[in-house]
C-alpha positions as CSV (number, residue, x, y, z in Angstrom):
1,M,0.0,0.0,0.0
2,L,1.3,3.5,-0.9
3,I,0.9,6.3,1.6
4,D,1.5,9.9,0.3
5,I,3.2,11.9,3.0
6,S,3.7,15.1,1.0
7,Q,2.0,18.4,1.2
8,E,0.4,19.9,-2.0
9,V,2.8,22.6,-3.1
10,F,0.6,25.6,-3.8
11,S,-1.3,25.3,-0.5
12,C,1.6,24.1,1.5
13,R,3.0,25.4,4.8
14,T,6.0,27.7,4.6
15,Y,8.6,28.7,7.1
16,P,8.1,32.3,8.4
17,G,9.7,34.7,6.0
18,D,10.2,32.2,3.1
19,P,8.5,33.2,-0.2
20,L,5.3,31.4,-1.1
21,P,5.0,29.1,-4.1
22,E,3.6,30.9,-7.1
23,R,2.0,29.4,-10.3
24,R,1.6,31.1,-13.7
25,T,-0.3,29.8,-16.6
26,L,1.7,30.4,-19.8
27,M,-0.6,28.6,-22.3
28,Q,-4.1,27.2,-22.2
29,T,-5.9,24.9,-24.6
30,A,-9.2,26.6,-23.5
31,Q,-7.8,29.8,-25.0
32,G,-6.8,28.2,-28.3
33,D,-3.2,27.4,-27.4
34,V,-1.6,24.1,-28.6
35,C,-1.2,22.8,-25.0
36,N,-1.5,23.8,-21.3
37,L,1.7,25.1,-19.9
38,T,2.6,26.2,-16.4
39,A,5.5,27.9,-14.9
40,F,6.1,28.1,-11.1
41,S,8.5,29.5,-8.6
42,M,9.1,28.4,-5.0
43,C,11.7,28.4,-2.2
44,A,13.6,25.1,-2.0
45,H,12.3,24.7,1.6
46,N,8.5,25.2,0.9
47,G,6.2,22.3,1.8
48,T,7.7,18.8,1.9
49,H,11.4,19.2,1.3
50,I,14.8,18.0,2.2
51,D,17.7,20.0,3.8
52,A,21.2,19.3,2.6
53,P,24.0,20.0,5.0
54,F,24.9,23.0,2.9
55,H,21.8,24.7,4.3
56,F,23.7,25.6,7.4
57,L,27.3,24.5,6.7
58,Q,29.3,26.3,4.2
59,E,31.4,23.2,3.5
60,G,28.4,20.8,3.7
61,K,27.2,18.7,0.8
62,T,24.7,20.2,-1.6
63,V,21.6,18.4,-2.8
64,D,23.3,17.0,-5.9
65,Q,26.2,15.7,-3.8
66,L,24.0,13.6,-1.5
67,G,23.1,10.7,-3.8
68,L,19.8,8.8,-3.4
69,V,20.7,6.3,-0.6
70,P,19.5,8.5,2.3
71,F,16.1,9.0,0.6
72,A,15.1,5.5,-0.3
73,G,14.9,2.4,2.0
74,K,13.5,1.1,5.2
75,C,12.4,3.7,7.7
76,Y,10.8,3.7,11.1
77,V,7.9,5.9,11.9
78,A,7.6,7.0,15.5
79,R,5.2,9.5,17.2
80,H,5.8,12.1,19.8
81,T,4.3,15.3,21.2
82,G,6.2,18.1,22.8
83,D,10.0,18.5,23.1
84,L,11.9,15.4,22.1
85,T,14.5,14.7,24.8
86,A,17.7,12.7,24.6
87,A,15.9,9.8,26.4
88,D,13.1,10.0,23.9
89,A,15.5,9.9,21.0
90,A,17.4,7.0,22.4
91,E,14.2,5.0,22.8
92,I,13.2,5.8,19.2
93,C,16.6,4.7,18.0
94,A,16.3,1.5,19.9
95,K,12.9,0.7,18.5
96,A,14.0,1.5,15.0
97,G,17.1,-0.7,15.4
98,H,15.1,-3.6,16.9
99,A,12.7,-3.3,13.9
100,G,15.6,-3.4,11.4
101,A,15.0,0.2,10.2
102,R,17.6,2.3,12.0
103,D,18.9,4.4,9.1
104,R,15.9,6.5,8.5
105,I,13.6,7.8,11.2
106,L,10.4,9.8,10.7
107,I,8.7,11.4,13.7
108,G,5.0,12.3,13.6
109,G,3.2,14.6,15.9
110,D,3.5,18.2,17.2
111,M,7.0,17.9,18.4
112,T,10.4,19.6,18.4
113,V,13.8,17.9,18.3
114,T,16.0,19.4,21.0
115,A,19.7,19.8,20.8
116,E,20.1,16.9,23.2
117,A,18.0,14.6,21.0
118,A,19.8,15.8,17.9
119,G,23.1,14.7,19.6
120,V,21.6,11.2,20.2
121,F,20.6,10.9,16.5
122,A,23.9,12.2,15.3
123,A,25.8,9.8,17.5
124,A,23.6,6.9,16.2
125,G,24.9,7.4,12.7
126,I,21.5,7.5,11.0
127,L,21.1,8.8,7.5
128,L,17.9,10.8,7.7
129,I,15.5,12.3,10.2
130,G,12.0,13.4,9.1
131,N,9.4,15.5,10.9
132,E,6.1,17.2,10.3
133,S,7.2,20.8,11.1
134,Q,8.8,23.0,8.5
135,T,12.0,22.9,10.5
136,V,13.5,20.1,12.6
137,G,14.5,22.3,15.6
138,P,12.7,25.0,17.5
139,S,11.0,27.2,14.9
140,D,12.3,30.4,16.5
141,A,15.9,29.1,16.8
142,P,16.6,26.1,14.4
143,K,20.3,26.6,13.8
144,E,21.8,24.6,16.7
145,V,19.8,21.4,15.9
146,H,20.6,21.8,12.2
147,L,24.3,22.2,12.9
148,I,24.4,19.1,15.1
149,L,22.6,16.9,12.6
150,H,24.2,18.3,9.5
151,G,27.6,18.2,11.1
152,A,27.1,14.4,11.5
153,G,26.0,14.1,7.8
154,V,22.3,13.5,8.7
155,V,19.9,14.7,6.0
156,L,16.6,16.2,7.0
157,L,13.2,15.6,5.6
158,E,10.9,18.3,6.8
159,G,7.2,19.2,6.3
160,I,6.0,15.6,5.9
161,V,2.4,14.5,6.7
162,L,2.1,11.6,9.1
163,K,-1.2,12.2,10.8
164,D,-2.8,8.9,9.7
165,V,0.4,6.8,9.7
166,P,0.8,4.3,12.6
167,E,4.2,3.7,14.2
168,G,6.1,1.0,12.5
169,V,8.4,0.0,9.6
170,Y,7.8,1.3,6.1
171,F,9.8,1.7,2.8
172,L,10.5,5.4,2.3
173,S,10.9,7.2,-1.1
174,A,11.7,10.9,-0.8
175,A,14.1,11.7,-3.6
176,P,14.8,15.4,-4.0
177,L,15.1,17.1,-7.4
178,N,18.7,17.0,-8.6
179,L,19.4,20.7,-8.0
180,G,23.1,21.4,-8.5
181,G,24.6,23.5,-5.8
182,C,21.4,23.9,-3.7
183,D,20.9,23.8,0.0
184,G,17.5,22.0,-0.2
185,S,14.9,20.7,-2.6
186,P,11.2,19.9,-2.7
187,C,10.4,16.2,-3.0
188,R,7.4,13.9,-3.3
189,A,7.7,11.7,-0.3
190,F,5.7,8.5,0.1
191,L,5.8,5.3,2.2
192,I,5.2,1.8,1.2
193,D,3.5,-0.4,3.8
194,E,4.7,-3.8,2.8
195,T,2.4,-5.5,5.4
196,R,-0.7,-4.7,3.4
């Protein structure tokens, strides 16, 4: 069973201060044009997107340098509300490891990854952390958490939609666009529930 965990782009959530996605119709068959043609512009961090380490680290990898491995494979979906502590992060890592899906962890719920939790994830050597917020750390001060995770090579998948997804193991596909030199990219993220 396929589970779409992406926001629709033109109605998506945006980080405060980021430009909103915009769509322009260039051609319309209804107006006699040969085809329908759309142009759009958006911030690389609108809606469901990935953060490359270059987002906060000048020497960090850009989107095109990441390859696809972090974005496709077994993942563990956990749920949490409130601040995620180091103990919470350690418990999630243990559950993910026990389930055979320790490399990619997605966390649903209204939660914030604290610096202490980020340290646990970084030390665990995971490839990707995903969350429902538009930023993985506190929305008013995300830099510290990003530096901890990006400094350990952890890729971030932000703005996912997990409200109807139970905890457990899934196959994740969240490939970014191959945007050379960029700090982030929109993606169409989905899960495959191989038990159904």
